[in-house]
C-alpha positions in Angstrom: -23.2 53.3 22.3 -19.7 52.4 23.1 -18.7 48.8 22.4 -15.6 47.6 24.3 -12.9 45.8 22.1 -12.9 42.0 22.3 -10.4 40.7 24.9 -7.1 39.6 23.6 -6.7 36.0 22.7 -3.7 33.8 22.6 -4.8 31.9 19.5 -2.9 33.2 16.6 -4.4 33.1 13.0 -3.0 30.3 11.0 -0.7 31.6 8.4 -0.7 30.3 4.9 2.6 28.5 4.0 4.4 30.3 1.2 3.5 29.0 -2.2 6.2 27.2 -4.1 6.8 28.3 -7.6 6.2 25.8 -10.3 9.2 23.9 -11.4 9.2 23.8 -15.2 10.7 20.8 -16.9 13.3 22.8 -18.7 14.6 24.3 -15.5 14.7 20.9 -14.0 16.6 19.3 -16.8 19.1 22.1 -17.3 19.4 22.9 -13.7 20.5 19.4 -12.9 23.8 20.3 -14.7 24.8 23.5 -13.2 23.0 23.7 -9.8 22.0 20.1 -9.0 21.7 20.4 -5.2 19.5 23.4 -5.4 17.3 21.9 -8.0 16.9 18.6 -6.2 16.0 20.4 -3.1 13.5 22.5 -5.1 12.1 19.3 -6.6 11.6 17.7 -3.4 8.2 16.0 -3.0 7.2 17.0 -6.5 6.4 14.7 -9.4 8.0 15.2 -12.8 6.2 12.7 -14.9 6.1 14.9 -18.1 9.9 15.6 -18.0 10.5 11.8 -17.4 8.4 10.9 -20.4 10.0 13.4 -22.6 13.5 12.4 -21.7 12.7 8.7 -22.0 11.2 9.3 -25.5 14.1 11.5 -26.6 16.8 9.0 -25.4 14.9 5.9 -26.8 14.8 7.7 -30.2 18.4 8.7 -30.2 19.5 5.2 -29.2 17.5 3.5 -31.9 18.1 5.9 -34.7 21.9 5.7 -34.2 21.9 1.8 -34.2 23.2 0.0 -37.4 20.3 -2.4 -37.1 17.9 0.4 -37.7 19.8 1.7 -40.7 19.7 -1.7 -42.3 16.0 -2.1 -41.6 15.3 1.4 -43.0 17.0 0.6 -46.2 15.0 -2.6 -46.5 11.7 -1.6 -45.3 10.6 1.8 -43.9 7.5 0.6 -42.3 9.2 -2.2 -40.4 11.9 0.3 -39.3 9.3 2.6 -37.8 7.6 -0.3 -36.0 11.2 -1.1 -34.6 11.5 2.4 -33.4 8.1 2.3 -31.6 8.9 -1.1 -30.0 12.2 0.2 -28.8 10.9 3.4 -27.4 8.1 1.5 -25.6 10.7 -0.8 -24.1 12.7 2.3 -22.9 9.7 3.7 -21.3 8.8 0.4 -19.5 12.5 0.0 -18.5 12.6 3.5 -17.2 9.4 3.1 -15.1 10.9 -0.2 -13.7 14.0 1.5 -12.6 12.2 4.2 -10.8 9.8 1.8 -9.1 12.5 -0.5 -8.0 14.5 2.4 -6.6 11.5 3.7 -4.7 10.8 0.1 -3.3 14.3 -0.4 -2.2 14.5 3.0 -0.5 11.4 2.2 1.4 12.7 -1.2 2.4 15.8 0.5 3.8 13.7 2.7 6.0 12.8 5.7 3.6 9.6 7.6 3.9 9.4 9.2 0.5 6.4 9.1 -1.9 6.3 7.0 -5.0 5.7 9.6 -7.7 8.5 12.2 -6.8 11.0 9.4 -6.4 10.3 7.4 -9.5 9.8 10.4 -11.9 12.8 12.3 -10.7 15.1 9.3 -10.7 14.0 8.7 -14.5 14.7 12.4 -15.2 18.2 12.5 -13.7 19.0 9.1 -15.2 18.4 10.2 -18.7 19.6 13.8 -18.2 23.0 12.5 -17.3 23.0 10.0 -20.2 22.0 12.2 -23.0 25.5 13.5 -23.7 26.8 10.0 -24.0 23.9 9.0 -26.3 24.6 12.1 -28.4 28.2 11.3 -28.8 27.7 7.6 -29.4 25.5 8.4 -32.4 28.5 9.8 -34.2 31.5 7.8 -32.9 32.1 4.1 -32.7 30.8 2.7 -29.3 34.1 1.1 -28.6 36.2 4.2 -28.9 38.1 5.4 -25.8 36.3 8.8 -25.9 32.9 7.1 -25.7 34.0 4.8 -22.8 35.4 7.9 -21.0 32.1 9.7 -21.5 30.1 6.6 -20.4 31.9 6.3 -17.0 31.9 10.1 -16.4 28.2 10.6 -17.0 27.4 7.4 -15.2 29.4 8.6 -12.1 27.6 12.0 -12.2 24.3 10.3 -12.4 25.2 8.0 -9.6 26.0 11.0 -7.3 22.7 12.8 -8.3 20.8 9.7 -7.6 22.3 9.4 -4.1 21.3 13.1 -3.4 17.9 12.5 -4.7 17.1 9.4 -2.6 18.8 10.9 0.5 16.5 14.1 0.2 13.3 12.3 -0.9 13.5 9.5 1.7 15.5 11.1 4.5 18.0 8.3 4.5 21.7 8.5 5.4 24.2 8.6 2.5 25.2 5.0 2.7 21.7 3.7 2.6 20.8 6.1 -0.2 23.8 4.7 -2.2 22.6 1.2 -1.5 19.2 1.9 -2.7 20.5 2.8 -6.2 23.5 0.5 -6.5 22.0 -2.4 -8.2 19.9 -0.4 -10.7 22.8 1.9 -11.6 25.3 -1.1 -12.0 22.7 -2.9 -14.2 22.2 0.1 -16.3 26.0 0.6 -16.7 26.4 -3.0 -17.9 23.2 -3.4 -20.1 22.3 0.0 -21.3 25.6 2.0 -21.5 28.2 -0.5 -22.2 26.2 -2.8 -24.3 26.1 -6.7 -24.3 29.3 -8.6 -23.9 30.4 -10.0 -27.2 
């Protein structure tokens, strides 16, 4: 028995959105140096807590191990020196999370619509990615040397630009508002974390 075909319909089957490939932390970290715009666009609306945690731990350890206070404490008491490392790294983790959280909060206050986890975690990642070269150099050279100061301002400026691109993309803000959302945090980081306390 012949069965007529069903009448045509105007309802089109829903197509699946293309799957986004996983953004591995090493691609994120290295890509921020040689293709930052593409990587930030690929990382949009993605969390990167594992990379943020890894970079915070590495940066905290480098900063503590290169300090004269640690060397003196290590010579006197190994156990106390290790406790100092743990305390310092914990403070770095808390400070990093605070920087990311404050950045997200300010961006939302200025009219942004991004989510917390991608904004905070990616801000931590790019902050420490851009600061790692300075930390590595400062572990070998005196902190008041001209080369260290030049590296400080260069890496800070690069991090500032990346942070503006991040907030602009994550929160769909104009450039001037994205810059305003990160200015206080980046200036505070430049004064306290990178240049050190004023003697």
